[in-house]
C-alpha positions in Angstrom: -79.7 42.3 13.3 -77.3 39.8 11.8 -77.8 36.2 12.8 -75.0 33.7 12.2 -76.8 30.3 12.0 -74.7 27.2 12.7 -76.4 24.4 14.6 -73.5 22.5 16.1 -74.8 19.1 17.0 -71.8 16.7 17.0 -68.4 17.2 15.6 -69.6 18.7 12.4 -72.4 21.0 11.4 -75.5 19.6 9.8 -74.9 18.6 6.2 -77.4 19.8 3.6 -79.7 17.3 1.9 -79.3 16.5 -1.8 -81.6 18.4 -4.1 -83.2 15.8 -6.3 -83.7 18.1 -9.4 -81.2 20.3 -11.3 -78.3 19.0 -9.2 -76.0 17.4 -11.8 -72.7 19.1 -12.3 -70.3 17.2 -14.5 -66.8 18.6 -15.2 -65.5 19.0 -18.7 -62.0 18.1 -19.9 -59.4 20.8 -19.9 -59.5 23.1 -23.0 -62.7 21.4 -24.3 -66.4 21.9 -24.1 -69.1 19.2 -24.5 -72.3 19.5 -26.5 -74.9 16.8 -27.1 -74.2 14.8 -30.2 -77.8 14.4 -31.1 -80.7 16.8 -31.3 -83.0 16.3 -28.4 -86.3 17.9 -27.4 -86.4 20.1 -24.3 -87.5 17.2 -22.0 -85.0 14.7 -23.4 -82.2 17.2 -23.0 -82.7 17.2 -19.2 -82.6 13.4 -18.8 -79.3 11.7 -18.1 -79.7 7.9 -18.3 -76.8 6.0 -16.9 -75.3 2.5 -16.1 -74.0 2.0 -12.6 -71.5 -0.7 -11.7 -71.5 -1.3 -8.0 -68.6 -3.0 -6.0 -71.1 -5.8 -5.2 -70.9 -6.6 -9.0 -74.5 -5.4 -9.3 -75.3 -3.6 -12.6 -78.1 -1.0 -12.5 -79.8 1.1 -15.2 -81.2 4.4 -14.1 -81.9 8.1 -14.7 -79.4 10.2 -12.9 -81.3 12.6 -10.6 -78.5 14.1 -8.6 -74.7 13.9 -8.5 -73.0 15.4 -5.5 -69.2 14.9 -5.1 -69.2 17.1 -2.0 -71.5 14.6 -0.3 -69.9 11.5 -2.0 -73.3 10.4 -3.2 -75.6 10.2 -6.2 -79.3 9.6 -6.7 -81.0 7.7 -9.5 -84.4 6.7 -10.6 -84.0 3.0 -10.9 -85.5 2.0 -14.3 -86.3 -1.5 -13.2 -88.6 -0.6 -10.3 -89.1 3.2 -10.9 -87.9 3.9 -7.3 -85.7 6.9 -6.3 -82.4 5.4 -4.8 -79.4 7.2 -3.3 -76.0 5.5 -3.2 -72.7 6.5 -1.6 -69.5 6.6 -3.6 -68.0 3.9 -1.3 -70.4 1.4 -2.9 -69.6 2.4 -6.5 -67.2 1.0 -9.0 -68.1 3.2 -11.9 -70.9 5.4 -13.3 -71.3 5.9 -17.1 -73.7 8.5 -18.6 -75.3 7.1 -21.8 -76.0 10.3 -23.7 -73.4 10.7 -26.5 -71.5 14.0 -26.6 -69.3 15.8 -29.0 -66.1 17.6 -28.1 -65.3 21.1 -29.1 -61.7 22.1 -28.6 -60.9 25.5 -27.2 -57.3 26.5 -27.1 -57.4 29.6 -29.3 -57.3 32.0 -26.4 -53.9 30.4 -25.2 -52.5 30.3 -28.8 -53.2 34.0 -29.2 -51.0 34.8 -26.1 -48.2 32.2 -26.7 -45.7 32.6 -29.6 -44.7 28.9 -29.2 -47.2 26.3 -27.9 -47.2 22.5 -28.3 -50.8 21.2 -28.6 -52.0 18.1 -26.7 -53.1 15.0 -28.5 -56.9 14.6 -29.0 -56.9 11.4 -27.0 -54.7 9.7 -24.4 -54.4 6.1 -23.2 -55.6 5.5 -19.6 -55.2 2.6 -17.2 -57.0 2.4 -13.9 -56.1 -0.3 -11.3 -59.0 -0.8 -8.9 -58.8 -1.9 -5.3 -60.6 -5.1 -6.2 -57.7 -6.0 -8.6 -59.8 -5.1 -11.7 -58.0 -3.2 -14.5 -59.9 -0.7 -16.7 -58.1 0.6 -19.7 -58.7 2.3 -23.1 -58.5 5.8 -24.7 -60.0 9.0 -23.3 -60.4 12.5 -24.8 -59.0 14.4 -21.8 -59.7 13.7 -18.1 -60.4 15.4 -14.8 -58.9 14.1 -11.6 -60.0 15.6 -8.2 -60.7 14.5 -4.7 -64.0 12.8 -5.7 -62.3 10.6 -8.3 -61.4 10.3 -12.0 -63.6 11.6 -14.8 -62.9 10.0 -18.2 -64.3 10.7 -21.7 -63.9 7.4 -23.7 -64.6 7.4 -27.4 -67.7 5.8 -28.9 -66.8 6.5 -32.5 -64.9 9.0 -34.5 -67.3 11.8 -33.6 -68.8 10.9 -30.3 -67.7 10.3 -26.7 -69.3 9.1 -23.4 -68.7 10.2 -19.8 -67.4 7.9 -17.1 -66.8 8.5 -13.4 -64.7 6.2 -11.1 -64.7 7.3 -7.4 -61.3 7.8 -5.7 -62.3 5.2 -3.0 -62.4 2.5 -5.7 -59.0 3.4 -7.3 -55.7 1.9 -6.3 -53.7 3.8 -8.9 -54.2 5.2 -12.4 -52.0 6.3 -15.4 -52.9 8.7 -18.1 -50.9 8.6 -21.3 -48.1 6.3 -22.4 -44.8 6.2 -20.5 -42.5 8.8 -22.0 -40.0 6.1 -23.1 -42.7 4.0 -24.8 -44.1 7.1 -26.6 -40.6 8.1 -28.0 -39.9 4.5 -29.1 -43.4 4.3 -30.8 -42.8 7.5 -32.7 -39.2 6.4 -33.7 -37.7 9.3 -31.8 -35.5 7.1 -29.7 -34.5 3.4 -29.6 -35.2 0.8 -26.9 -31.5 0.7 -26.2 -31.3 4.6 -25.7 -34.3 4.5 -23.3 -32.7 1.7 -21.3 -29.4 3.6 -21.0 -31.3 6.8 -20.0 -33.2 4.9 -17.3 -29.9 3.5 -15.9 -28.4 7.0 -15.8 -31.6 8.3 -14.1 -31.3 5.5 -11.5 -27.6 6.4 -10.9 -28.4 10.1 -10.4 -31.0 9.1 -7.8 -28.5 7.2 -5.7 -25.6 9.5 -6.2 -23.8 10.3 -3.0 -22.5 13.8 -1.9 -18.9 12.6 -2.2 -19.4 11.6 -5.8 -20.9 15.0 -6.6 -17.9 16.8 -5.1 -15.4 14.5 -6.8 -17.2 14.7 -10.3 -17.2 18.5 -10.1 -13.5 18.4 -9.2 -14.1 20.3 -5.9 -12.1 17.6 -4.1 -9.7 15.0 -5.3 -10.0 11.2 -4.7 -7.3 11.4 -2.1 -9.0 14.2 -0.2 -12.3 12.4 -0.3 -10.7 9.3 1.2 -9.1 11.4 3.9 -12.5 13.0 4.7 -14.2 9.6 4.9 -11.5 8.3 7.3 -12.0 11.5 9.4 -15.8 10.8 9.3 -15.4 7.2 10.4 -13.5 8.4 13.5 -16.6 10.6 14.3 -19.6 8.5 13.3 -22.2 11.2 14.0 -20.4 13.6 11.6 -21.8 13.9 8.0 -19.3 13.7 5.1 -19.9 17.3 4.1 -19.1 18.5 7.6 -16.0 16.3 7.6 -14.8 17.9 4.4 -15.4 21.4 5.9 -13.5 20.5 9.1 -10.5 19.5 7.0 -10.8 22.8 5.2 -11.2 20.9 1.9 -14.4 22.7 0.9 -16.2 25.9 1.9 -19.7 26.3 3.2 -20.8 27.7 -0.1 -19.4 24.8 -2.0 -21.1 22.3 0.4 -24.5 24.1 -0.1 -24.1 24.0 -3.9 -23.2 20.4 -3.9 -26.1 19.4 -1.7 -28.5 21.3 -3.9 -27.1 19.5 -7.0 -27.4 16.1 -5.2 -31.1 16.9 -4.3 -31.8 18.1 -7.9 -30.2 15.0 -9.4 -32.5 12.7 -7.4 -35.5 14.3 -9.0 -34.2 14.6 -12.6 -37.1 13.3 -14.8 -36.4 10.9 -17.6 -37.0 13.5 -20.3 -34.2 15.8 -18.9 -31.9 12.8 -18.8 -32.6 12.1 -22.5 -31.9 15.7 -23.4 -28.6 15.6 -21.4 -27.6 12.5 -23.3 -28.4 14.1 -26.6 -31.1 11.5 -27.5 -33.8 14.1 -28.0 -34.0 17.9 -27.9 -36.2 20.1 -25.7 -38.8 20.7 -28.5 -39.3 17.0 -29.0 -39.7 16.5 -25.2 -42.2 19.3 -24.8 -44.3 18.0 -27.7 -44.3 14.5 -26.3 -45.3 15.7 -22.8 -48.2 17.7 -24.2 -49.4 14.7 -26.1 -48.9 12.3 -23.2 -50.9 14.3 -20.7 -53.4 16.1 -22.9 -52.3 19.5 -21.6 -50.7 22.2 -23.8 -47.0 23.0 -23.3 -46.3 26.7 -23.6 -43.1 28.7 -24.0 -43.1 31.7 -21.6 -40.3 33.5 -23.2 -42.6 35.9 -25.2 -45.9 35.0 -23.6 -48.5 37.8 -23.2 -49.2 37.6 -19.5 -52.5 38.9 -18.0 -51.7 41.2 -15.1 -55.1 40.5 -13.5 -54.1 36.8 -13.4 -50.7 37.5 -11.9 -52.1 39.4 -8.9 -54.3 36.5 -7.9 -51.3 34.3 -6.8 -48.6 35.4 -4.3 -45.0 35.3 -5.4 -44.0 33.1 -2.5 -46.6 30.5 -3.4 -45.5 30.7 -7.1 -41.9 30.2 -6.3 -42.5 27.4 -3.8 -44.6 25.3 -6.2 -42.9 26.3 -9.5 -45.9 27.8 -11.2 -47.1 31.1 -12.7 -50.6 32.5 -13.7 -51.0 33.1 -17.4 -54.5 34.5 -17.9 -58.2 34.3 -17.0 -60.6 32.6 -19.4 -64.3 31.9 -18.8 -64.1 32.2 -15.0 -61.1 29.9 -14.9 -57.5 30.9 -13.9 -55.0 29.4 -16.5 -51.7 28.5 -14.7 -48.5 27.1 -16.1 -47.1 24.3 -13.9 -43.9 22.4 -14.0 -45.9 19.5 -12.7 -49.6 19.8 -13.8 -50.5 16.5 -12.2 -49.9 17.9 -8.6 -53.6 17.8 -7.5 -52.7 19.0 -4.0 -51.3 22.3 -5.3 -54.2 22.7 -7.8 -56.7 22.2 -4.9 -54.8 24.8 -2.8 -54.9 27.3 -5.7 -58.6 26.7 -6.2 -59.1 27.5 -2.5 -56.8 30.6 -2.5 -58.3 32.1 -5.7 -61.8 30.7 -5.3 -61.6 30.0 -9.1 -61.5 26.9 -11.3 -57.9 26.1 -12.2 -57.0 25.3 -15.8 -53.5 23.8 -16.0 -50.9 24.3 -18.7 -47.2 23.1 -18.8 -44.0 25.0 -19.0 -40.4 24.3 -18.2 -38.9 24.9 -14.8 -36.5 27.4 -16.1 -39.1 29.3 -18.0 -41.3 29.5 -14.9 -38.4 30.7 -12.7 -37.4 33.4 -15.2 -41.1 34.5 -15.6 -41.5 34.7 -11.8 -38.4 36.9 -11.6 -39.6 39.1 -14.5 -43.2 39.6 -13.4 -43.1 39.5 -9.6 -41.3 42.2 -7.6 -38.9 41.6 -4.7 -41.8 41.8 -2.2 -44.9 39.6 -2.2 -47.2 42.5 -2.1 -46.1 44.1 -5.4 -46.4 42.6 -8.9 -44.7 44.1 -11.9 -46.0 43.2 -15.4 -45.5 44.6 -18.9 -48.0 47.0 -20.1 -49.5 46.2 -23.4 -48.9 49.7 -24.8 -45.3 50.1 -23.6 -42.8 47.6 -22.4 -41.1 50.4 -20.4 -44.1 51.0 -18.2 -45.1 48.7 -15.4 -48.3 47.9 -13.7 -48.1 47.9 -10.0 -50.5 46.3 -7.6 -49.9 47.0 -3.9 -51.3 45.2 -0.9 -51.5 46.9 2.5 -49.3 45.0 4.9 -50.6 45.9 8.3 -54.2 47.1 7.7 -55.9 43.7 8.0 -59.3 45.3 8.0 -58.5 46.6 4.4 -57.7 43.1 3.1 -60.3 41.2 1.1 -61.6 37.8 2.2 -59.5 36.1 -0.5 -56.3 37.9 0.8 -57.0 36.7 4.3 -57.7 33.2 3.1 -54.4 33.3 1.2 -52.5 34.5 4.3 -54.2 31.8 6.3 -53.0 29.1 3.9 -49.4 30.3 3.9 -49.1 30.3 7.7 -46.9 27.6 9.1 -49.0 26.4 12.1 -51.6 23.8 11.2 -55.0 25.0 12.5 -55.9 21.5 13.8 -53.2 22.1 16.5 -54.4 25.6 17.6 -55.1 25.9 21.3 -58.4 27.7 22.4 -56.5 30.7 23.6 -54.7 31.2 20.2 -58.1 31.1 18.4 -59.2 34.0 20.7 -56.2 36.2 19.9 -57.2 39.3 17.9 -54.2 39.2 15.6 -54.8 35.6 14.5 -55.5 35.4 10.8 -58.5 33.1 11.3 -60.0 35.7 13.8 -59.5 38.4 11.1 -61.1 36.2 8.5 -64.2 35.6 10.7 -64.5 39.3 11.4 -64.3 40.1 7.7 -66.9 37.5 6.9 -69.4 39.1 9.4 -68.7 42.7 8.3 -69.1 41.7 4.6 -72.4 40.1 5.4 -73.6 43.2 7.3 -72.5 45.5 4.5 -74.3 43.4 1.8 -77.5 43.3 3.8 -77.3 39.5 4.3 -79.9 37.9 6.6 -78.0 34.6 7.3 -74.5 33.2 7.2 -74.5 29.5 6.4 -71.4 27.7 7.5 -71.7 24.2 6.0 -69.1 21.7 7.1 -68.7 18.0 6.1 -66.9 15.0 7.5 -63.5 13.6 6.4 -61.5 15.9 4.2 -64.3 17.7 2.4 -64.1 21.4 2.2 -66.2 23.8 4.3 -68.6 26.0 2.4 -69.7 29.5 3.6 -72.7 31.0 1.9 -74.8 34.1 2.4 -78.5 34.3 2.3 -80.0 37.4 0.8 -83.5 37.9 -0.5 -84.3 34.3 0.0 -81.4 33.0 -2.1 -78.1 31.5 -1.2 -74.8 32.9 -2.7 -71.4 31.3 -2.4 -69.0 33.5 -0.3 -65.9 31.3 0.5 -64.7 27.8 0.5 -62.1 26.6 3.1 -60.2 23.3 3.2 -61.2 20.8 5.9 -58.2 21.4 8.2 -59.7 24.9 9.1 -63.0 23.4 10.1 -62.6 22.8 13.9 -60.8 26.1 14.4 -63.6 28.0 12.5 -66.3 26.3 14.6 -64.4 27.1 17.8 -64.0 30.7 16.9 -67.7 31.1 16.3 -68.4 29.4 19.6 -66.1 31.8 21.5 -67.7 34.8 19.9 -71.2 33.4 20.7 -70.2 32.6 24.3 -70.9 29.0 23.9 -69.3 26.0 25.5 -66.3 25.2 23.2 -66.0 21.7 24.7 -69.5 20.7 23.9 -69.6 18.8 20.6 -72.8 16.8 20.7 -75.7 19.0 21.9 -77.1 21.9 19.9 -76.3 25.3 21.4 -77.9 28.8 20.8 -75.9 31.9 21.2 -75.6 35.6 20.2 -72.6 37.6 19.0 -72.1 41.1 20.2 -69.6 42.1 17.5 -68.5 45.4 18.9 -66.4 43.3 21.3 -64.5 41.7 18.4 -64.5 44.2 15.5 -64.8 47.8 14.5 -68.5 47.8 13.8 -71.5 47.7 16.1 -73.4 44.7 14.9 -75.6 42.3 16.9 
């Protein structure tokens, strides 16, 4: 018998308690690994002494016992009174680990695949503006930014670094790397005057009107533009583009092209403006961006793509977010982004693929061309070059209508790409058999039954923390799936419906039983 355990007491399921031992997971900077800078005995190697700065201006010295971003909490053994104390992130200004570490760079796997790659600088400037008006600044050897906060790796000396965590709740804003203009001036690649002129051009592009775009491209003359504006003023609700169309001065295709150019101009980055002005070339820009952000910039023209990486991300998602998977390295999916600082997209990818995401940078044109070359016309087929013959193609097909054949990650991807937010789902839609969430829950139960699992743990948390689903087998818990917080309520409601529980009761615990043959193809109780 399969039992799905989920004690639903109030709005959320019961959160797990923090395990005091062996519960410290600290991220490492991209393309680097950290090793202790000093030889330690076995006992010392497990001890992480730290300094804690609280928002109350209290300073504590302790031995870090547990660090749990998922629960927004950490536990220390206070060295002043030897007591075990747990603190929430909303009381924390910063936490610094005292054990010195050495950095080992690891970019060779990417260099082997890329014919042209611009390496990042070893360290970058950082500036963190806290909510209490304090400013923290310095140099860091890489960084990690996620929902929990900002992880920095400041330098102690030429060979050693330390590790610092600043919670997101304490940060007003932060900046990694010098501004592009400052960097180019510092390296004598551009003058102050050239940067100022480029900034003025960038500002003009952001405020450019549709009429200016049409006139500059000689689609309409100044006289025709004046005529259209007069026509528009006689009909105030009418947009200028529509007025030009009514006067038969432009076609629908010309209007669409001009609107796209106007939209593009408003988002033209300073680097592209400098290239257009002839101040710098693309190679200089790419090199500067890699050094600014501490993330390698790769040319995709002759990049050796990994087909197994390509199949993990749907074409529609890649096109929408201007990204493309490059390869898989040490359980991480390496992805080239036009904007590697977009944490929202990185978090979505982490959910969709259930893998750690390692960002690289590439130009928008390179990414667009690579998507066209390596993805087929349909989202279910991917074409990639075979290592042995460029004339052959590797094809991965996804069944379109057999949802029972889809893997759990495929269903999760489909769920993410649907337009309707799950917070707005009505109870009847959660009960529909063709709903993707329903299919995902069915798949979860069938996988658990197939694997001989004794319990399914659905662990939800408040606020915007992800929901974790784990399977218990032979006394141990194994991660199965992680879902974003906006799927939490719909998931709970679906389990309640299948268990014949009161879906409106959100406070008292309920006990139910699922007769799965009513919902899926297998006879499971």
